[in-house]
N, C-alpha and C positions, 0 to 999 in steps of 0.2 A: 554442327548439326542442329538445325532449327527445331527439331523435335525434342531436343534435350537442352534447353537454355538453363544456365546456372540458377538454382533456387526453385525451379519448377517442380510441381507435384504431378506424378504420372501413375497410371496403372498400365501394366503390361499383360496383354491378353494373348495367349497362345492361339495361333490361327487354325490349328487342327482341332484342338479340344475345346476352344472357346472358353477356357478357364483362365484364371488370373494368377500371376506370380504372387505368392503369399508367404509372409514371414511367420513361421510356425510359432505356436505359443510357448515352446520350450526355449525360445530366444536363440536357437542355434540352427534348426533345420529350415529349409525352403521347399515349398511344394506348389502345386497348382490346385486352385479351388474354384468352384463355381461362384458366381456373384451372389446368387441367392436373393431372398427377399429382404435380408437385413444387411445393411452396409457394414463393412469391416475396415478399420484403419490398417489391418495387417496386409491389405492388398494395395496400399498406397506407398509410393517411394518418392523421396525427394532427391532431385538431381544436385550433385556436388561436383563441379568441374574443377580440374586441376591442370596445370601446365607442366608437362614432363618432357624434357629434351626438346622443347619448342612445339610439342604437340598437345592439343587439347584432349584430355582424357575424361571420361565420365565415370563417376562413382554414384552408386544408388544406395541411399540411406533409408531404411525402413522407418516409416512414420510411427508405427506402434511402439517400437522399443529402441529406436535410435541407432541400431547397429547396421552395418553395411553388407551388401551382397558381395560374396567372395567365393573363391574356389578353395575347397579343402585339399590338403596334400594327399589325403587318402582316397583310394578308389571307392566308387559307389558299391553298394551291396549287389549280390548276384541278381540278375534280372534287369539291371539298369545299365546305361551306357555312360562310360567316362568317369569323371570325378564328381563327387558330391558338391552341390552348391550349398553354402552355409551363410549364416549371419555372423559377423565378427566386428570387433572394435577397430577403429582406425588408429593404430598405434603399433610400435615395435617393428620387428623385421617382416619382410615379405609382404609389404603393402601393395606390391604389384598384383597380388591375388585379388585385390578389391577393384582393380582398374579395368574399364570396359571401353571398347571402341564400337559405337553403333554403326552398322553397315546398312545403308538404305538399299532395299532390293529393287524398287521401281521408283523412278523420279516422280515426285508429286504424291506418292502414296504414304500412308502412315505406318507401314510395317517394316521391320528391320530384323537383322541378325545382330546379336551382341557377342563380340569376340573379346575374350579375356586377353589382356596384354601380358600376362605372366607366362602363359603356355600356349596362346593363340587358339585355344579351344572355344567352341561356340556354345552358348547357353541353350539348353534344350529341355522340353518336357519329355516325359516318358509315359508309357501306358497306352500307346495307340491301340493295342489289342488286349493287353493286360491292364484293364482300366483301374485296377486297385493299386497300380504302381504310380503314385502321385508325386514322388520326390523329383526335384529338379536337379539336373546335372549339367556338366560342361563336357563336350565331347569333340573329337576330331570331325572333319567334314565328310566322313564316310568315303574317303578316297575319291573326292571330287564330286560325289553325288550328294549334294546338300539336302538334308532331310527337311521337309516342311515342318517337322516338330521343332525346328530351330528358328522359326519365324514368329515374331511378336508384333502385335498391333499396339501402337502407343496411344493412350487416352490421356488427355491433359485435364488438370484442375486449375481453377483460379486460386489465388492466394490472398491472404490479408494479414495485417500486422496486429499483434496483441489480441487479448480476449480469448474466450473459449467457445465462441458461437457454434452451436450445433455439435459440440464434442463432449461426450459423457463417458466416464470410466465405466467399464463393465464390472459388475459385482460378481466375484467368483468365490467358490468355497475356499476357505483358508487351508493352507498346507502346513505341515509340521516342520518343513525344512527351514533352516535359518540361513540368511545371507547377511553380509556386511554392507552397510550403507555409509558412504563417505559423503559429507555435505559441506558446502561453503556458501557464505552469504556474499552476494554481489552488491556493489554500491549502486547509487541511483543511475549512473551512466552504464552500468552493466559490467564493470571491470571487477575482477576477482583474482585471488591468488591462484596461479596456474599450476603450482606444485601440489598435487593431491596428497602427497605424503604429509603435508601440513594440516590437512582437513580433519575435523573431528569425525569420529566413527561411532556407530552403534549397531547392535544386532537387531534384525527385523525378521519377523515370522510372517509367512503368507504372501499374498499377491495383491491385496486390496490397495489401490491408490488412495482411497479415502483414509484408510488407517495409516498409510505412510505419511500423508499430509499432516495428520494429527501428531505423529511421532516426530516428524521434522519440525513442525511448528512449535511444539513444546520446547524444543532445544534452541529456538531463536530468542533474541533479546525481547523480553516482555511476553514471551510465550505466544507469539502471533501465529494462529492456526489458519485463519480465514483470509488474512490480508497478504498472503504470499502466493507466488507462482513458482512452480518447480520445473526444471529442465534437466534432462539426462545429458551427461557428457560421455559419448561412446569412444573413449580413448583420447589421448592427449592431442591428436590431430583432428578428431571428429567434431562436426558442427553440433551445437546445442540443439536438442529436440525437446519441445514442450512435452511434459509428462501428463498425458490426458487419458490414458487407459491403464488397466491393471497390469501389474508387472509380469514378465515372462515366467513360465512354469519351470524355473531353474533356481539354482542357488548361487549363481554368479554374482560377484560383488557389483554394486552400482555406485556411480559418482553422480551426485545431485547438486546442481547450482540453484540457489534460492534467491529469488528476486522479490522486491516489494511490488505487489500488484499495482499497476498504474505508473510505475517508474519508467524512465526512458529505457532502461535495460529490458524490462518486461515487454514494453511496447515494440521493441525490436525483434522479439521472437516471431517466427513466421509459422502460420498454420495453414493447412489446406482448407479451402472454402467449401465445406461439405454441408 
């Protein structure tokens, strides 16, 4: 599918509501939100293509928190259709819940349906009439009558390697909740110990990426705070995502890979050109 080349950055806009697929700040939920006057990395997704049984499958990795778009095993709350769409790490069992097959609706146009390969349901927005229903779900095709709420326009971004051009972490009020941070230092080429059980850990309070940088940097050789670049590893099979925005509003543990800024490993990290 030419609309989803591997490594591309995309936004998905629902054709009915004209709102964008959005990774919620709790690091778990997925909703639709208007574009608004202030751009948000939560509405940008990176394409991760994998080969499964000879077929090219699309995974969508949220740029804000590094987690992947997936289907929850649980049903959506009352008032919604189908099963909840969620963010989750790319690891463990049931990775089929992260796998999507884009179905182009009209040749030459940029809108698609996204069919989940786990249960064949289609990603959909909700709230056509109940506009306060913003959560995204995956549902059956309504007995052959495909809802236009299941159609998404694909918008592409350019990409570039290295640096943080135009990306700034949002400063948020600190929270009292504590999460565990596991971190590992990569070498100049970007190689690191893949077994996160061997990584040092510490407890971290709040969401500030600025404070996290200080805490991680103080634990590096020589206490390097400003000469490091951090990336999130969202599960053992997930692609590294540069950490450029404040942490999700949750207490889930995070795995951080630390690079020397300017090293080959740091330069290989890919950012959306925003």
